[in-house]
N, C-alpha and C positions, 0 to 999 in steps of 0.2 A: 504494500500500500504506500502511496506517495502523498505528501502534503505540499501545499504551496505556502511558503512563509514570505512575508513582506517586512523589510527592514524600514523602520520609520526614519525619514531623512532629518527629522528634528531632534529626536532623543536617542536614536540608534537602537531602539527596542524592537525585538522580533515579534511579529504578530502573525497568527494563522489567518490566511486569506479565506474569506467567505465568498469570493467571486464577485463582490460588488465593486463598482468603479469608485464610489464615494465612501469607501470604508475609512473609519477613523482608528487611530492608534489607541490601544487599550491603556497605554501609559500616560500619554500627554494630550490625547484627543486631536492630534494633527491629522490632516487628510493624507492618506497613504496613496502613493503612486505605484502603479503596477510595474514601473521600470525597476523598482527595488525588489521585485519578487524573485525568490530563489526556490527551486524545486528541491526538496530533500526526501530521502527515504526514511520511512518510519518503520524500523525493524529492530527487534531486540538483539539479533545476532550481529548487526552491522553497527559499528561505533567508530569512535575516533581511534586511529592507530598512529602511535608515535613513529613507527618505522615508515609508514606510508607518507608521512609529512616531510620526511627528509629527502633532499636531492639524491639522485642515484649514487654518486660517488660517496657521499656521507653514509648512505645506507650500508654500503659494502664495508666501509671502514668500521662502522659501529658493530656490524655482525662479526667482523674479524676480531675486534677487541673483546667482545663478549665470548667468542669461541676460545680465544687464548686464555682468558680468565678462567673459563670452565675447565680447560685442559690443565692449567696450573693447580686448580683445586683438586681435580681428580688425581694428579700425580702426587700432590702433597698428602693426600689421605690414603694413598696406595701402599 
């Protein structure tokens, strides 16, 4: 299931879109513009992932460091 959310240009509060053109912000009552709409997925299994937010080169470096630390811990307790 997907929802449309609109970010208020006045207070930056995210509002769930009801499809109306003259919708008001639930936080500051400003008129919301559909240009600020963003489609999001509403799923329990899909969430924010730190790894996915990294650029590709940083992702590989991060995974390499985590792997090395894991290897060191395994060797230390062996």
